[in-house]
N, C-alpha and C positions, 0 to 999 in steps of 0.2 A: 504494500500500500504506500503510495507516494507521500501522504501526509505523515505517516509514521517514519518513513525514511528522512523526511525533512526535519522532524523533531530530533531524531537520533544524530543527524548531521549537525544540528544547532548546538546540541549539548556535548558533542565530541570534543575532547581536550579541555573541558572546563573543570575537571576534577571535582565532580559532584556539585559544582557551583562556586567552589573556592576561587577559581580563576575567571569567573564570569564578570565582564565589565557591565556597566549600566546598559550600553547598547546591546550587549549579548543577552542580558536579562530580558529586555524588551522583545527581542527577536524570539527568544525561547518561550516566553509567555504567549506570544502570538501563535507560535507553532503548536503549543499545548492546546490553546483554545480551538484552533482549527481541527486538531485531532479529536478533541472532545465532542465536536459536532458529529463525528462519525463513530461514536461509541457503539460497538456491535452488541453490547450487553446492556440493554435498557434498565434492567433490574439487577444491578451487580451484587447487592447484598444477598440475593437469593441464589446466585450462581456459586454455590459452595465449592463445587469441584474446580472452578477456575480460581476462586479467591483463596482457597486453602493452600498453604505451602510456605516456602521461604522465598522472600523477595529481597533482591539487592538494590540498593539505592543508586540510581544513575545521576540524578540531579535534584537539588532542592534549593529554595531560597530561604530556608529556615535558619535564622541566625543562631537559634538555640543548638541545632545540630552542627552547623558549620563552625560555631564557636569552640567546639571541642578541639579544633585544630590549633588553638592558642596555647596549649601546654608547652612550656619551654622544652626544647630538645626532642619533641615528639611531633608526629604528623597524624592526621586522621587517616585511618586505614579504611577497610570495607565497612559499610553500614548495612545491616540487615533488618528487615521487618518480617517477622515470622508469624503467620496467621494460622491459628487453629480454629477454623470457622465452626466446627461442630461443637466445640466446648466454649466458644465465645471468648477466646484468649488471644492476646497479641503480645509479642516479645520484640522489643527494639534492642538491637545489639550494635554497638559501635566499637570497632577495633582501633586501638591506638598503637602506632608503630614508631620506632626510633632507636632508642638505646638497646643494643642486643641483650637478650635475656631479661629485659625489663619492659617488655611490651605490655600494654594495659588493655582494659576494656571497660566500657560503660554499658549497663543494661537497665532497662526499665520494663517491668512486666505490667500488663493491664488486662482488664476485662472489658468487653464491649457488648453493647446491646443495640440491636437494629431499631432505628426510630423512623425510617422511611425507606423508600425503594433504593436509595443510594447513600443514605447517611447512617453512620453508627456513632453512638455516644461512647466515649472512651473514658474509663476510670482507672487511673494508674494506681497500683497497689504495692509494688516492690521495686527497690532501687539497689543495684549492685555496681560498685566500682572497685577495681583492683588490678593486680598484676595477673596476666594470663597464666603464668606458671603456678602461682599460688592458688588460683581458682581451678587449675587443671583444665583451662579452656582450650579446646582444639577446634571445634566447629559448632555452629548454632544448634543442631539437633541434640548433640550430646549435652550441651549446656542447658537446653530447655528441659530435657529429661531430668536433669539434676534439680532444676528449680521446681518442677512439678512433683518431685519426691520430697519437697520441703527441705532440701539440703541447705545448711547454713555454710557460707563460704568464708574462707580466710581472706576477708576483704571488708570494705565498708558495705554492709548489707543490712538494709532496714526496710520496715514496712511503711508505706505511705498511707495517709488518711484519704480514702477514695473521694470523700466529699470535697476536699480541698484541691485535689489533683485530677481534674477532669477537663475534657474538651470534646470536640466532635470532629469527624472526618467524613467528607463527601468523596465517594468513589465515582469519579467522573469519566473514567475510561477503563475498560477491562477486556482483555482478550487472553489468549493462551499463554502469552509470554510478556505482556506489558500491563502495568496498572498505573493510573494517574489518580492522585488524591489531592484534595484541597482541605486544609485545616482551618480551625476556627480563628486563628490569629493571622490569616492571610498567607499562610505557607502553602507551597505547592510541592508535590513529591512525584517523581517519575521513577518507577521501579521495574526491574526485569526479574522474571521467575528463575530461580536456580534450583538445582537438585539437592 
Protein backbone atom coordinates (compact mmCIF):
# COMPACT_ATOMS: atom_id res chain seq x y z
CA UNK A 1 0.00 0.00 0.00
CA UNK A 2 1.44 3.33 -1.09
CA UNK A 3 0.27 5.30 1.98
CA UNK A 4 1.95 2.81 4.31
CA UNK A 5 5.18 2.97 2.31
CA UNK A 6 5.04 6.78 2.45
CA UNK A 7 4.78 6.69 6.25
CA UNK A 8 7.60 4.16 6.60
CA UNK A 9 9.79 6.31 4.37
CA UNK A 10 8.95 9.43 6.41
CA UNK A 11 9.96 7.82 9.72
CA UNK A 12 13.06 6.03 8.37
CA UNK A 13 16.25 7.23 10.02
CA UNK A 14 14.42 9.24 12.70
CA UNK A 15 15.39 6.91 15.58
CA UNK A 16 11.80 6.57 16.82
CA UNK A 17 11.42 10.36 16.75
CA UNK A 18 14.61 11.34 18.54
CA UNK A 19 16.13 12.71 15.31
CA UNK A 20 12.96 14.20 13.81
CA UNK A 21 13.06 17.91 13.03
CA UNK A 22 9.94 20.06 13.24
CA UNK A 23 9.43 19.75 9.47
CA UNK A 24 9.93 15.96 9.75
CA UNK A 25 7.29 15.82 12.48
CA UNK A 26 4.82 17.75 10.32
CA UNK A 27 5.41 15.44 7.34
CA UNK A 28 5.13 12.34 9.54
CA UNK A 29 1.86 13.48 11.14
CA UNK A 30 0.46 14.15 7.67
CA UNK A 31 1.51 10.67 6.47
CA UNK A 32 -0.05 9.14 9.61
CA UNK A 33 -3.35 10.97 9.06
CA UNK A 34 -3.47 9.85 5.42
CA UNK A 35 -2.90 6.22 6.40
CA UNK A 36 -5.50 6.41 9.19
CA UNK A 37 -8.08 7.32 6.52
CA UNK A 38 -7.47 3.85 5.02
CA UNK A 39 -7.69 1.86 8.26
CA UNK A 40 -8.62 -1.69 7.17
CA UNK A 41 -9.91 -2.55 10.66
CA UNK A 42 -12.81 -0.22 11.53
CA UNK A 43 -13.34 -1.81 14.98
CA UNK A 44 -9.73 -2.41 16.07
CA UNK A 45 -10.42 -3.19 19.73
CA UNK A 46 -12.58 -6.11 18.63
CA UNK A 47 -9.85 -7.52 16.34
CA UNK A 48 -8.18 -9.46 19.15
CA UNK A 49 -6.15 -11.70 16.81
CA UNK A 50 -4.57 -8.62 15.18
CA UNK A 51 -4.19 -6.56 18.33
CA UNK A 52 -2.70 -9.27 20.51
CA UNK A 53 1.08 -9.69 20.58
CA UNK A 54 4.33 -7.79 20.90
CA UNK A 55 4.72 -4.50 19.07
CA UNK A 56 7.99 -2.60 18.54
CA UNK A 57 7.87 1.18 18.42
CA UNK A 58 8.93 2.72 15.10
CA UNK A 59 8.01 6.35 15.82
CA UNK A 60 6.52 8.54 18.53
CA UNK A 61 6.33 12.20 19.47
CA UNK A 62 5.85 11.28 23.15
CA UNK A 63 8.33 13.34 25.14
CA UNK A 64 7.78 11.00 28.08
CA UNK A 65 9.15 8.06 26.09
CA UNK A 66 11.78 9.94 24.12
CA UNK A 67 12.95 11.57 27.36
CA UNK A 68 14.29 8.21 28.53
CA UNK A 69 17.16 8.90 26.10
CA UNK A 70 18.44 11.66 28.42
CA UNK A 71 20.20 9.32 30.87
CA UNK A 72 23.93 10.22 30.90
CA UNK A 73 26.11 7.69 29.01
CA UNK A 74 23.02 5.77 27.87
CA UNK A 75 20.81 5.68 24.79
CA UNK A 76 17.26 4.57 24.30
CA UNK A 77 17.21 1.06 22.85
CA UNK A 78 14.17 -0.80 21.56
CA UNK A 79 10.75 0.06 22.94
CA UNK A 80 8.00 -2.56 23.03
CA UNK A 81 4.32 -2.47 23.79
CA UNK A 82 3.08 -5.97 24.47
CA UNK A 83 -0.68 -6.44 24.39
CA UNK A 84 -2.44 -9.38 25.97
CA UNK A 85 -5.89 -8.60 24.58
CA UNK A 86 -7.70 -11.58 26.07
CA UNK A 87 -6.71 -10.60 29.62
CA UNK A 88 -6.85 -6.82 29.10
CA UNK A 89 -3.18 -6.20 29.91
CA UNK A 90 -0.50 -4.01 28.35
CA UNK A 91 3.23 -4.04 29.10
CA UNK A 92 5.43 -1.15 27.97
CA UNK A 93 9.14 -2.02 27.95
CA UNK A 94 11.97 0.38 27.06
CA UNK A 95 15.48 -0.99 26.79
CA UNK A 96 18.36 1.33 27.72
CA UNK A 97 21.78 0.65 26.19
CA UNK A 98 25.20 2.17 26.70
CA UNK A 99 27.76 1.05 29.22
CA UNK A 100 28.54 -2.65 28.65
CA UNK A 101 27.09 -4.95 31.33
CA UNK A 102 25.07 -2.06 32.77
CA UNK A 103 22.24 -1.98 30.24
CA UNK A 104 18.96 -0.96 31.81
CA UNK A 105 15.25 -1.18 31.22
CA UNK A 106 12.10 0.66 32.20
CA UNK A 107 8.74 -1.08 32.24
CA UNK A 108 5.20 -0.12 33.10
CA UNK A 109 2.42 -2.68 33.35
CA UNK A 110 -1.21 -1.70 32.91
CA UNK A 111 -4.74 -2.98 32.57
CA UNK A 112 -7.04 -1.71 29.86
CA UNK A 113 -10.74 -1.73 29.26
CA UNK A 114 -12.53 -1.12 26.00
CA UNK A 115 -14.64 2.07 26.03
CA UNK A 116 -15.49 2.38 22.30
CA UNK A 117 -14.81 0.72 18.93
CA UNK A 118 -11.31 2.19 18.85
CA UNK A 119 -10.57 3.52 22.37
CA UNK A 120 -9.20 1.77 25.43
CA UNK A 121 -8.91 3.25 28.91
CA UNK A 122 -5.50 2.41 30.34
CA UNK A 123 -4.75 2.12 34.07
CA UNK A 124 -1.08 1.71 34.95
CA UNK A 125 -0.45 -0.49 37.97
CA UNK A 126 3.24 -1.48 38.18
CA UNK A 127 6.57 0.23 37.46
CA UNK A 128 9.96 -1.49 37.16
CA UNK A 129 13.30 0.18 36.40
CA UNK A 130 16.67 -1.46 36.79
CA UNK A 131 19.66 -3.15 35.23
CA UNK A 132 18.84 -5.84 32.69
CA UNK A 133 21.36 -8.25 34.27
CA UNK A 134 19.91 -7.91 37.78
CA UNK A 135 16.38 -8.31 36.46
CA UNK A 136 17.53 -11.22 34.24
CA UNK A 137 15.85 -9.46 31.32
CA UNK A 138 16.41 -11.17 27.98
CA UNK A 139 13.33 -10.48 25.87
CA UNK A 140 9.76 -9.19 26.44
CA UNK A 141 7.88 -12.53 26.71
CA UNK A 142 10.18 -13.89 29.39
CA UNK A 143 9.93 -10.67 31.38
CA UNK A 144 6.13 -10.54 31.07
CA UNK A 145 5.84 -14.15 32.24
CA UNK A 146 7.81 -13.18 35.36
CA UNK A 147 5.65 -10.10 36.00
CA UNK A 148 2.49 -12.19 35.65
CA UNK A 149 3.85 -14.65 38.20
CA UNK A 150 4.16 -11.66 40.63
CA UNK A 151 7.94 -11.96 40.78
CA UNK A 152 9.60 -9.07 42.61
CA UNK A 153 12.72 -7.88 40.84
CA UNK A 154 16.05 -6.71 42.19
CA UNK A 155 15.23 -3.22 40.89
CA UNK A 156 13.04 -0.24 41.61
CA UNK A 157 9.77 -2.19 41.49
CA UNK A 158 6.57 -0.79 42.90
CA UNK A 159 2.81 -0.72 42.53
CA UNK A 160 1.10 2.35 41.10
CA UNK A 161 -2.28 3.63 42.21
CA UNK A 162 -4.48 2.98 39.16
CA UNK A 163 -6.76 5.95 39.87
CA UNK A 164 -3.84 8.37 39.60
CA UNK A 165 -2.03 6.73 36.69
CA UNK A 166 -4.43 6.44 33.80
CA UNK A 167 -5.09 7.65 30.31
CA UNK A 168 -6.66 6.52 27.07
CA UNK A 169 -5.44 5.34 23.71
CA UNK A 170 -7.25 5.41 20.37
CA UNK A 171 -6.20 2.73 17.91
CA UNK A 172 -6.54 4.58 14.64
CA UNK A 173 -4.95 2.06 12.27
CA UNK A 174 -4.48 -1.69 12.58
CA UNK A 175 -3.43 -4.36 10.10
CA UNK A 176 -1.38 -7.57 10.28
CA UNK A 177 1.91 -5.83 11.00
CA UNK A 178 1.30 -2.15 11.77
CA UNK A 179 -0.60 -0.30 14.47
CA UNK A 180 -1.06 3.44 14.98
CA UNK A 181 -2.34 4.88 18.22
CA UNK A 182 -3.10 8.33 19.55
CA UNK A 183 -2.92 9.02 23.28
CA UNK A 184 -4.75 11.40 25.59
CA UNK A 185 -1.82 13.85 25.81
CA UNK A 186 -1.51 14.31 22.04
CA UNK A 187 1.07 11.58 21.56
CA UNK A 188 1.12 9.43 18.45
CA UNK A 189 2.64 5.95 18.22
CA UNK A 190 3.56 3.90 15.13
CA UNK A 191 4.40 0.28 15.88
CA UNK A 192 5.22 -2.89 13.99
CA UNK A 193 4.37 -6.40 15.14
CA UNK A 194 7.25 -8.65 16.16
CA UNK A 195 7.43 -12.33 17.10
